[in-house]
Each structure stands twice: as structure tokens, then as C-alpha cells.
All heavy atoms as a GROMACS GRO file, in nm:
protein
  482
    1MET      N    1  -2.827   9.612 -31.818
    1MET     CA    2  -2.780   9.579 -31.683
    1MET      C    3  -2.857   9.666 -31.577
    1MET      O    4  -2.893   9.782 -31.600
    1MET     CB    5  -2.636   9.631 -31.670
    1MET     CG    6  -2.541   9.521 -31.700
    1MET     SD    7  -2.367   9.570 -31.663
    1MET     CE    8  -2.306   9.573 -31.833
    2ASP      N    9  -2.880   9.603 -31.469
    2ASP     CA   10  -2.950   9.674 -31.361
    2ASP      C   11  -2.849   9.762 -31.283
    2ASP      O   12  -2.729   9.745 -31.290
    2ASP     CB   13  -3.030   9.580 -31.267
    2ASP     CG   14  -2.940   9.488 -31.190
    2ASP    OD1   15  -2.819   9.505 -31.202
    2ASP    OD2   16  -2.997   9.397 -31.121
    3LYS      N   17  -2.908   9.847 -31.202
    3LYS     CA   18  -2.824   9.950 -31.129
    3LYS      C   19  -2.731   9.891 -31.032
    3LYS      O   20  -2.622   9.930 -30.995
    3LYS     CB   21  -2.904  10.053 -31.067
    3LYS     CG   22  -3.001  10.004 -30.956
    3LYS     CD   23  -3.077  10.135 -30.906
    3LYS     CE   24  -3.169  10.091 -30.783
    3LYS     NZ   25  -3.243  10.207 -30.740
    4TYR      N   26  -2.775   9.769 -30.970
    4TYR     CA   27  -2.697   9.714 -30.868
    4TYR      C   28  -2.571   9.638 -30.939
    4TYR      O   29  -2.462   9.645 -30.879
    4TYR     CB   30  -2.778   9.599 -30.791
    4TYR     CG   31  -2.888   9.663 -30.723
    4TYR    CD1   32  -3.020   9.649 -30.761
    4TYR    CD2   33  -2.874   9.746 -30.613
    4TYR    CE1   34  -3.125   9.708 -30.700
    4TYR    CE2   35  -2.977   9.815 -30.551
    4TYR     CZ   36  -3.104   9.796 -30.590
    4TYR     OH   37  -3.205   9.853 -30.527
    5THR      N   38  -2.588   9.579 -31.047
    5THR     CA   39  -2.481   9.516 -31.121
    5THR      C   40  -2.382   9.618 -31.166
    5THR      O   41  -2.260   9.604 -31.146
    5THR     CB   42  -2.535   9.442 -31.242
    5THR    OG1   43  -2.631   9.345 -31.204
    5THR    CG2   44  -2.421   9.370 -31.316
    6LEU      N   45  -2.431   9.735 -31.212
    6LEU     CA   46  -2.342   9.839 -31.252
    6LEU      C   47  -2.267   9.898 -31.140
    6LEU      O   48  -2.143   9.926 -31.144
    6LEU     CB   49  -2.426   9.957 -31.321
    6LEU     CG   50  -2.457   9.927 -31.461
    6LEU    CD1   51  -2.556  10.040 -31.516
    6LEU    CD2   52  -2.331   9.918 -31.554
    7ALA      N   53  -2.332   9.910 -31.024
    7ALA     CA   54  -2.267   9.972 -30.905
    7ALA      C   55  -2.156   9.871 -30.860
    7ALA      O   56  -2.044   9.917 -30.819
    7ALA     CB   57  -2.368   9.982 -30.793
    8LEU      N   58  -2.173   9.738 -30.864
    8LEU     CA   59  -2.076   9.645 -30.829
    8LEU      C   60  -1.960   9.644 -30.926
    8LEU      O   61  -1.843   9.648 -30.881
    8LEU     CB   62  -2.140   9.507 -30.825
    8LEU     CG   63  -2.050   9.393 -30.784
    8LEU    CD1   64  -2.001   9.411 -30.641
    8LEU    CD2   65  -2.120   9.258 -30.805
    9LEU      N   66  -1.989   9.655 -31.051
    9LEU     CA   67  -1.881   9.658 -31.149
    9LEU      C   68  -1.795   9.786 -31.134
    9LEU      O   69  -1.672   9.783 -31.151
    9LEU     CB   70  -1.942   9.655 -31.295
    9LEU     CG   71  -1.990   9.515 -31.342
    9LEU    CD1   72  -2.068   9.526 -31.462
    9LEU    CD2   73  -1.869   9.420 -31.355
   10ILE      N   74  -1.864   9.897 -31.113
   10ILE     CA   75  -1.790  10.031 -31.094
   10ILE      C   76  -1.696  10.014 -30.968
   10ILE      O   77  -1.585  10.053 -30.977
   10ILE     CB   78  -1.893  10.145 -31.089
   10ILE    CG1   79  -1.951  10.170 -31.219
   10ILE    CG2   80  -1.814  10.266 -31.030
   10ILE    CD1   81  -2.069  10.264 -31.216
   11LYS      N   82  -1.756   9.961 -30.869
   11LYS     CA   83  -1.678   9.950 -30.739
   11LYS      C   84  -1.557   9.859 -30.767
   11LYS      O   85  -1.443   9.893 -30.729
   11LYS     CB   86  -1.765   9.889 -30.630
   11LYS     CG   87  -1.695   9.882 -30.495
   11LYS     CD   88  -1.795   9.833 -30.388
   11LYS     CE   89  -1.725   9.820 -30.260
   11LYS     NZ   90  -1.822   9.763 -30.152
   12GLU      N   91  -1.581   9.746 -30.832
   12GLU     CA   92  -1.475   9.648 -30.856
   12GLU      C   93  -1.359   9.711 -30.940
   12GLU      O   94  -1.244   9.692 -30.909
   12GLU     CB   95  -1.531   9.527 -30.924
   12GLU     CG   96  -1.434   9.413 -30.958
   12GLU     CD   97  -1.503   9.303 -31.028
   12GLU    OE1   98  -1.605   9.255 -30.982
   12GLU    OE2   99  -1.445   9.255 -31.126
   13HIS      N  100  -1.402   9.777 -31.053
   13HIS     CA  101  -1.297   9.834 -31.140
   13HIS      C  102  -1.232   9.948 -31.079
   13HIS      O  103  -1.107   9.971 -31.110
   13HIS     CB  104  -1.372   9.856 -31.273
   13HIS     CG  105  -1.394   9.746 -31.357
   13HIS    ND1  106  -1.292   9.681 -31.433
   13HIS    CD2  107  -1.501   9.670 -31.378
   13HIS    CE1  108  -1.347   9.576 -31.494
   13HIS    NE2  109  -1.477   9.560 -31.461
   14LYS      N  110  -1.304  10.023 -31.003
   14LYS     CA  111  -1.234  10.136 -30.934
   14LYS      C  112  -1.121  10.091 -30.828
   14LYS      O  113  -1.016  10.150 -30.830
   14LYS     CB  114  -1.337  10.217 -30.856
   14LYS     CG  115  -1.293  10.346 -30.801
   14LYS     CD  116  -1.407  10.425 -30.742
   14LYS     CE  117  -1.376  10.563 -30.706
   14LYS     NZ  118  -1.486  10.637 -30.649
   15LYS      N  119  -1.154   9.982 -30.755
   15LYS     CA  120  -1.061   9.922 -30.663
   15LYS      C  121  -0.941   9.873 -30.747
   15LYS      O  122  -0.831   9.901 -30.701
   15LYS     CB  123  -1.127   9.819 -30.583
   15LYS     CG  124  -1.023   9.749 -30.483
   15LYS     CD  125  -1.085   9.636 -30.407
   15LYS     CE  126  -1.000   9.576 -30.312
   15LYS     NZ  127  -0.857   9.566 -30.339
   16LYS      N  128  -0.967   9.808 -30.848
   16LYS     CA  129  -0.854   9.746 -30.935
   16LYS      C  130  -0.771   9.865 -30.986
   16LYS      O  131  -0.645   9.853 -30.985
   16LYS     CB  132  -0.914   9.664 -31.050
   16LYS     CG  133  -0.810   9.590 -31.132
   16LYS     CD  134  -0.870   9.500 -31.227
   16LYS     CE  135  -0.761   9.425 -31.306
   16LYS     NZ  136  -0.823   9.343 -31.407
   17LEU      N  137  -0.830   9.972 -31.035
   17LEU     CA  138  -0.756  10.087 -31.084
   17LEU      C  139  -0.670  10.141 -30.980
   17LEU      O  140  -0.552  10.172 -30.998
   17LEU     CB  141  -0.851  10.188 -31.147
   17LEU     CG  142  -0.790  10.312 -31.201
   17LEU    CD1  143  -0.694  10.280 -31.313
   17LEU    CD2  144  -0.885  10.410 -31.249
   18ASN      N  145  -0.726  10.170 -30.859
   18ASN     CA  146  -0.655  10.224 -30.750
   18ASN      C  147  -0.536  10.138 -30.706
   18ASN      O  148  -0.424  10.187 -30.672
   18ASN     CB  149  -0.746  10.251 -30.628
   18ASN     CG  150  -0.836  10.362 -30.648
   18ASN    OD1  151  -0.813  10.447 -30.727
   18ASN    ND2  152  -0.946  10.359 -30.577
   19ASP      N  153  -0.553  10.000 -30.706
   19ASP     CA  154  -0.444   9.909 -30.675
   19ASP      C  155  -0.335   9.921 -30.773
   19ASP      O  156  -0.217   9.914 -30.748
   19ASP     CB  157  -0.501   9.770 -30.664
   19ASP     CG  158  -0.584   9.746 -30.537
   19ASP    OD1  159  -0.581   9.832 -30.449
   19ASP    OD2  160  -0.654   9.647 -30.534
   20MET      N  161  -0.374   9.927 -30.904
   20MET     CA  162  -0.269   9.940 -31.014
   20MET      C  163  -0.188  10.058 -31.001
   20MET      O  164  -0.066  10.063 -31.021
   20MET     CB  165  -0.336   9.936 -31.152
   20MET     CG  166  -0.400   9.804 -31.182
   20MET     SD  167  -0.497   9.803 -31.333
   20MET     CE  168  -0.365   9.793 -31.452
   21VAL      N  169  -0.250  10.175 -30.972
   21VAL     CA  170  -0.178  10.295 -30.951
   21VAL      C  171  -0.084  10.289 -30.832
   21VAL      O  172   0.028  10.325 -30.838
   21VAL     CB  173  -0.276  10.418 -30.932
   21VAL    CG1  174  -0.200  10.550 -30.888
   21VAL    CG2  175  -0.349  10.440 -31.065
   22ALA      N  176  -0.134  10.231 -30.720
   22ALA     CA  177  -0.050  10.221 -30.600
   22ALA      C  178   0.069  10.124 -30.616
   22ALA      O  179   0.186  10.153 -30.562
   22ALA     CB  180  -0.140  10.166 -30.487
   23GLU      N  181   0.043  10.022 -30.714
   23GLU     CA  182   0.159   9.934 -30.738
   23GLU      C  183   0.263   9.995 -30.841
   23GLU      O  184   0.359   9.921 -30.864
   23GLU     CB  185   0.107   9.796 -30.781
   23GLU     CG  186   0.028   9.722 -30.672
   23GLU     CD  187  -0.052   9.604 -30.738
   23GLU    OE1  188  -0.034   9.570 -30.853
   23GLU    OE2  189  -0.127   9.541 -30.661
   24GLY      N  190   0.221  10.089 -30.906
   24GLY     CA  191   0.306  10.150 -31.004
   24GLY      C  192   0.312  10.080 -31.139
   24GLY      O  193   0.417  10.063 -31.200
   25LYS      N  194   0.198  10.025 -31.174
   25LYS     CA  195   0.187   9.948 -31.298
   25LYS      C  196   0.212  10.048 -31.416
   25LYS      O  197   0.199  10.169 -31.402
   25LYS     CB  198   0.050   9.895 -31.312
   25LYS     CG  199   0.015   9.787 -31.219
   25LYS     CD  200   0.075   9.657 -31.253
   25LYS     CE  201   0.032   9.542 -31.150
   25LYS     NZ  202   0.090   9.417 -31.177
   26PRO      N  203   0.248   9.990 -31.536
   26PRO     CA  204   0.272  10.073 -31.651
   26PRO      C  205   0.153  10.157 -31.690
   26PRO      O  206   0.033  10.117 -31.667
   26PRO     CB  207   0.311   9.966 -31.760
   26PRO     CG  208   0.350   9.847 -31.682
   26PRO     CD  209   0.274   9.847 -31.562
   27TYR      N  210   0.179  10.273 -31.752
   27TYR     CA  211   0.075  10.362 -31.786
   27TYR      C  212  -0.027  10.300 -31.880
   27TYR      O  213  -0.151  10.325 -31.864
   27TYR     CB  214   0.138  10.484 -31.863
   27TYR     CG  215   0.036  10.586 -31.916
   27TYR    CD1  216  -0.028  10.666 -31.838
   27TYR    CD2  217   0.011  10.577 -32.051
   27TYR    CE1  218  -0.132  10.758 -31.888
   27TYR    CE2  219  -0.090  10.668 -32.105
   27TYR     CZ  220  -0.150  10.759 -32.026
   27TYR     OH  221  -0.249  10.839 -32.070
   28GLU      N  222   0.012  10.215 -31.975
   28GLU     CA  223  -0.076  10.155 -32.072
   28GLU      C  224  -0.176  10.065 -32.001
   28GLU      O  225  -0.297  10.058 -32.037
   28GLU     CB  226  -0.001  10.074 -32.172
   28GLU     CG  227   0.078  10.156 -32.265
   28GLU     CD  228   0.219  10.202 -32.212
   28GLU    OE1  229   0.263  10.136 -32.109
   28GLU    OE2  230   0.271  10.293 -32.259
   29GLU      N  231  -0.138   9.995 -31.899
   29GLU     CA  232  -0.230   9.912 -31.820
   29GLU      C  233  -0.325   9.988 -31.737
   29GLU      O  234  -0.448   9.958 -31.734
   29GLU     CB  235  -0.157   9.815 -31.722
   29GLU     CG  236  -0.076   9.708 -31.790
   29GLU     CD  237  -0.002   9.615 -31.696
   29GLU    OE1  238  -0.058   9.590 -31.587
   29GLU    OE2  239   0.105   9.574 -31.726
   30ILE      N  240  -0.276  10.084 -31.680
   30ILE     CA  241  -0.369  10.180 -31.604
   30ILE      C  242  -0.468  10.250 -31.694
   30ILE      O  243  -0.585  10.258 -31.659
   30ILE     CB  244  -0.283  10.294 -31.534
   30ILE    CG1  245  -0.197  10.218 -31.414
   30ILE    CG2  246  -0.368  10.397 -31.463
   30ILE    CD1  247  -0.100  10.305 -31.351
   31LEU      N  248  -0.422  10.295 -31.813
   31LEU     CA  249  -0.508  10.346 -31.909
   31LEU      C  250  -0.625  10.262 -31.958
   31LEU      O  251  -0.744  10.295 -31.953
   31LEU     CB  252  -0.435  10.406 -32.030
   31LEU     CG  253  -0.518  10.470 -32.147
   31LEU    CD1  254  -0.582  10.592 -32.084
   31LEU    CD2  255  -0.426  10.501 -32.261
   32LYS      N  256  -0.591  10.136 -31.983
   32LYS     CA  257  -0.696  10.034 -32.023
   32LYS      C  258  -0.798  10.015 -31.906
   32LYS      O  259  -0.918  10.009 -31.924
   32LYS     CB  260  -0.630   9.904 -32.059
   32LYS     CG  261  -0.555   9.908 -32.196
   32LYS     CD  262  -0.497   9.771 -32.228
   32LYS     CE  263  -0.425   9.782 -32.350
   32LYS     NZ  264  -0.353   9.646 -32.389
   33GLN      N  265  -0.745  10.001 -31.793
   33GLN     CA  266  -0.830   9.986 -31.669
   33GLN      C  267  -0.925  10.111 -31.648
   33GLN      O  268  -1.042  10.099 -31.625
   33GLN     CB  269  -0.758   9.957 -31.543
   33GLN     CG  270  -0.842   9.926 -31.427
   33GLN     CD  271  -0.932   9.804 -31.446
   33GLN    OE1  272  -0.898   9.712 -31.510
   33GLN    NE2  273  -1.044   9.808 -31.386
   34SER      N  274  -0.872  10.225 -31.668
   34SER     CA  275  -0.939  10.351 -31.660
   34SER      C  276  -1.050  10.364 -31.766
   34SER      O  277  -1.167  10.398 -31.732
   34SER     CB  278  -0.847  10.470 -31.671
   34SER     OG  279  -0.920  10.584 -31.665
   35GLN      N  280  -1.022  10.314 -31.886
   35GLN     CA  281  -1.126  10.305 -31.992
   35GLN      C  282  -1.234  10.216 -31.957
   35GLN      O  283  -1.354  10.240 -31.988
   35GLN     CB  284  -1.059  10.276 -32.127
   35GLN     CG  285  -0.969  10.393 -32.175
   35GLN     CD  286  -0.891  10.352 -32.299
   35GLN    OE1  287  -0.866  10.233 -32.316
   35GLN    NE2  288  -0.847  10.450 -32.367
   36LYS      N  289  -1.206  10.100 -31.896
   36LYS     CA  290  -1.310  10.008 -31.859
   36LYS      C  291  -1.408  10.067 -31.755
   36LYS      O  292  -1.520  10.048 -31.758
   36LYS     CB  293  -1.248   9.883 -31.795
   36LYS     CG  294  -1.186   9.788 -31.899
   36LYS     CD  295  -1.122   9.665 -31.833
   36LYS     CE  296  -1.041   9.586 -31.925
   36LYS     NZ  297  -0.968   9.474 -31.853
   37LEU      N  298  -1.335  10.131 -31.661
   37LEU     CA  299  -1.414  10.202 -31.550
   37LEU      C  300  -1.500  10.308 -31.614
   37LEU      O  301  -1.621  10.320 -31.576
   37LEU     CB  302  -1.324  10.260 -31.442
   37LEU     CG  303  -1.387  10.337 -31.332
   37LEU    CD1  304  -1.484  10.250 -31.256
   37LEU    CD2  305  -1.278  10.394 -31.241
   38ASP      N  306  -1.453  10.390 -31.704
   38ASP     CA  307  -1.530  10.486 -31.768
   38ASP      C  308  -1.657  10.435 -31.838
   38ASP      O  309  -1.759  10.495 -31.835
   38ASP     CB  310  -1.441  10.573 -31.866
   38ASP     CG  311  -1.338  10.662 -31.795
   38ASP    OD1  312  -1.350  10.688 -31.676
   38ASP    OD2  313  -1.243  10.704 -31.871
   39LYS      N  314  -1.632  10.321 -31.898
   39LYS     CA  315  -1.744  10.253 -31.979
   39LYS      C  316  -1.862  10.216 -31.884
   39LYS      O  317  -1.974  10.257 -31.908
   39LYS     CB  318  -1.692  10.124 -32.045
   39LYS     CG  319  -1.797  10.051 -32.115
   39LYS     CD  320  -1.751   9.937 -32.189
   39LYS     CE  321  -1.705   9.827 -32.096
   39LYS     NZ  322  -1.664   9.697 -32.158
   40TYR      N  323  -1.821  10.168 -31.769
   40TYR     CA  324  -1.938  10.124 -31.671
   40TYR      C  325  -1.998  10.258 -31.614
   40TYR      O  326  -2.119  10.259 -31.583
   40TYR     CB  327  -1.879  10.034 -31.569
   40TYR     CG  328  -1.849   9.898 -31.625
   40TYR    CD1  329  -1.720   9.847 -31.618
   40TYR    CD2  330  -1.943   9.827 -31.687
   40TYR    CE1  331  -1.690   9.717 -31.672
   40TYR    CE2  332  -1.923   9.695 -31.741
   40TYR     CZ  333  -1.798   9.652 -31.728
   40TYR     OH  334  -1.767   9.530 -31.790
   41ILE      N  335  -1.918  10.360 -31.591
   41ILE     CA  336  -1.975  10.483 -31.524
   41ILE      C  337  -2.074  10.551 -31.641
   41ILE      O  338  -2.170  10.595 -31.602
   41ILE     CB  339  -1.858  10.584 -31.499
   41ILE    CG1  340  -1.788  10.529 -31.371
   41ILE    CG2  341  -1.914  10.718 -31.466
   41ILE    CD1  342  -1.659  10.604 -31.341
   42TYR      N  343  -2.030  10.533 -31.764
   42TYR     CA  344  -2.120  10.586 -31.872
   42TYR      C  345  -2.246  10.508 -31.872
   42TYR      O  346  -2.356  10.577 -31.887
   42TYR     CB  347  -2.041  10.580 -32.007
   42TYR     CG  348  -2.130  10.593 -32.126
   42TYR    CD1  349  -2.174  10.722 -32.162
   42TYR    CD2  350  -2.180  10.496 -32.196
   42TYR    CE1  351  -2.252  10.748 -32.270
   42TYR    CE2  352  -2.258  10.511 -32.307
   42TYR     CZ  353  -2.295  10.639 -32.348
   42TYR     OH  354  -2.378  10.664 -32.449
   43TYR      N  355  -2.236  10.376 -31.870
   43TYR     CA  356  -2.366  10.301 -31.872
   43TYR      C  357  -2.453  10.330 -31.757
   43TYR      O  358  -2.575  10.340 -31.767
   43TYR     CB  359  -2.336  10.148 -31.870
   43TYR     CG  360  -2.268  10.094 -31.988
   43TYR    CD1  361  -2.182   9.984 -31.980
   43TYR    CD2  362  -2.310  10.136 -32.123
   43TYR    CE1  363  -2.128   9.937 -32.104
   43TYR    CE2  364  -2.248  10.085 -32.228
   43TYR     CZ  365  -2.159   9.984 -32.221
   43TYR     OH  366  -2.102   9.921 -32.340
   44ASN      N  367  -2.384  10.352 -31.647
   44ASN     CA  368  -2.475  10.386 -31.516
   44ASN      C  369  -2.540  10.528 -31.542
   44ASN      O  370  -2.657  10.538 -31.504
   44ASN     CB  371  -2.375  10.393 -31.397
   44ASN     CG  372  -2.457  10.410 -31.269
   44ASN    OD1  373  -2.560  10.362 -31.253
   44ASN    ND2  374  -2.395  10.479 -31.173
   45LEU      N  375  -2.469  10.621 -31.582
   45LEU     CA  376  -2.528  10.753 -31.609
   45LEU      C  377  -2.642  10.751 -31.711
   45LEU      O  378  -2.746  10.809 -31.699
   45LEU     CB  379  -2.419  10.853 -31.647
   45LEU     CG  380  -2.328  10.898 -31.539
   45LEU    CD1  381  -2.217  10.983 -31.592
   45LEU    CD2  382  -2.397  10.962 -31.423
   46LYS      N  383  -2.617  10.673 -31.818
   46LYS     CA  384  -2.711  10.649 -31.924
   46LYS      C  385  -2.844  10.594 -31.865
   46LYS      O  386  -2.957  10.652 -31.893
   46LYS     CB  387  -2.656  10.569 -32.027
   46LYS     CG  388  -2.742  10.559 -32.158
   46LYS     CD  389  -2.662  10.475 -32.260
   46LYS     CE  390  -2.748  10.447 -32.379
   46LYS     NZ  391  -2.675  10.365 -32.483
   47GLU      N  392  -2.827  10.501 -31.781
   47GLU     CA  393  -2.944  10.428 -31.716
   47GLU      C  394  -3.021  10.530 -31.621
   47GLU      O  395  -3.144  10.536 -31.627
   47GLU     CB  396  -2.904  10.306 -31.643
   47GLU     CG  397  -2.873  10.189 -31.723
   47GLU     CD  398  -2.987  10.141 -31.801
   47GLU    OE1  399  -3.108  10.129 -31.752
   47GLU    OE2  400  -2.974  10.113 -31.926
   48GLN      N  401  -2.951  10.609 -31.549
   48GLN     CA  402  -3.012  10.702 -31.464
   48GLN      C  403  -3.088  10.808 -31.540
   48GLN      O  404  -3.203  10.848 -31.497
   48GLN     CB  405  -2.899  10.778 -31.380
   48GLN     CG  406  -2.842  10.692 -31.273
   48GLN     CD  407  -2.733  10.763 -31.189
   48GLN    OE1  408  -2.715  10.888 -31.203
   48GLN    NE2  409  -2.662  10.701 -31.110
   49ILE      N  410  -3.036  10.853 -31.654
   49ILE     CA  411  -3.105  10.949 -31.738
   49ILE      C  412  -3.234  10.885 -31.794
   49ILE      O  413  -3.340  10.946 -31.793
   49ILE     CB  414  -3.015  10.995 -31.848
   49ILE    CG1  415  -2.908  11.092 -31.789
   49ILE    CG2  416  -3.091  11.080 -31.957
   49ILE    CD1  417  -2.795  11.124 -31.889
   50LYS      N  418  -3.223  10.762 -31.839
   50LYS     CA  419  -3.340  10.693 -31.892
   50LYS      C  420  -3.453  10.684 -31.776
   50LYS      O  421  -3.566  10.702 -31.811
   50LYS     CB  422  -3.307  10.544 -31.937
   50LYS     CG  423  -3.266  10.534 -32.078
   50LYS     CD  424  -3.265  10.386 -32.105
   50LYS     CE  425  -3.144  10.348 -32.191
   50LYS     NZ  426  -3.139  10.212 -32.222
   51ASN      N  427  -3.408  10.642 -31.662
   51ASN     CA  428  -3.500  10.622 -31.554
   51ASN      C  429  -3.568  10.761 -31.512
   51ASN      O  430  -3.691  10.762 -31.481
   51ASN     CB  431  -3.438  10.564 -31.436
   51ASN     CG  432  -3.402  10.416 -31.457
   51ASN    OD1  433  -3.454  10.349 -31.545
   51ASN    ND2  434  -3.305  10.371 -31.380
   52LYS      N  435  -3.488  10.867 -31.520
   52LYS     CA  436  -3.544  10.995 -31.481
   52LYS      C  437  -3.644  11.041 -31.586
   52LYS      O  438  -3.746  11.102 -31.552
   52LYS     CB  439  -3.427  11.098 -31.474
   52LYS     CG  440  -3.467  11.229 -31.406
   52LYS     CD  441  -3.349  11.312 -31.384
   52LYS     CE  442  -3.392  11.439 -31.305
   52LYS     NZ  443  -3.267  11.516 -31.267
   53LYS      N  444  -3.622  11.018 -31.720
   53LYS     CA  445  -3.712  11.054 -31.814
   53LYS      C  446  -3.840  10.978 -31.809
   53LYS      O  447  -3.948  11.031 -31.838
   53LYS     CB  448  -3.644  11.029 -31.957
   53LYS     CG  449  -3.546  11.133 -31.993
   53LYS     CD  450  -3.489  11.114 -32.136
   53LYS     CE  451  -3.384  11.220 -32.169
   53LYS     NZ  452  -3.326  11.202 -32.303
   54ARG      N  453  -3.837  10.850 -31.772
   54ARG     CA  454  -3.952  10.771 -31.753
   54ARG      C  455  -4.044  10.813 -31.651
   54ARG      O  456  -4.160  10.816 -31.655
   54ARG     CB  457  -3.916  10.624 -31.723
   54ARG     CG  458  -3.863  10.546 -31.830
   54ARG     CD  459  -3.833  10.403 -31.798
   54ARG     NE  460  -3.741  10.337 -31.891
   54ARG     CZ  461  -3.662  10.240 -31.865
   54ARG    NH1  462  -3.667  10.190 -31.742
   54ARG    NH2  463  -3.591  10.194 -31.952
   55LYS      N  464  -3.984  10.872 -31.541
   55LYS     CA  465  -4.068  10.922 -31.429
   55LYS      C  466  -4.134  11.048 -31.454
   55LYS      O  467  -4.236  11.077 -31.400
   55LYS     CB  468  -3.979  10.950 -31.307
   55LYS     CG  469  -3.926  10.817 -31.241
   55LYS     CD  470  -3.842  10.838 -31.127
   55LYS     CE  471  -3.787  10.698 -31.070
   55LYS     NZ  472  -3.701  10.719 -30.951
   56HIS      N  473  -4.084  11.125 -31.558
   56HIS     CA  474  -4.146  11.256 -31.592
   56HIS      C  475  -4.248  11.241 -31.693
   56HIS      O  476  -4.285  11.189 -31.775
   56HIS     CB  477  -4.038  11.354 -31.631
   56HIS     CG  478  -3.953  11.395 -31.515
   56HIS    ND1  479  -4.004  11.482 -31.412
   56HIS    CD2  480  -3.834  11.374 -31.483
   56HIS    CE1  481  -3.906  11.503 -31.324
   56HIS    NE2  482  -3.801  11.440 -31.363
   0.00000   0.00000   0.00000
């Protein structure tokens, strides 16, 4: 995935998570959404590390 797609996915899932918390959704639903967000953040950081190593 490219960095723009990841940024969009992170933004989308972060908004969804914030909305779920504000609406008082059950903990299990919030946890699943949080794990999805964590996955995309992980992919983003992994790509940043790869790109940084390529430049050096």
C-alpha cells in the first residue's frame, strides 16, 4: 500500500473509533475497531522504516 492510501485508512478508522466511543458502543466493538486502526498504523510505520532504510 502506498502512504496516501494508508493515511486515508488511518484517518477513516480513527474517526470511526472516535464515533464509536462517543456513542457508547460495547467494549468488544470498540476493541475490534481499535485493532483495525492499530494494524494500519503498524503498516504505515513499517513502510516509513523501509523508506528510511532505502534512502541511507
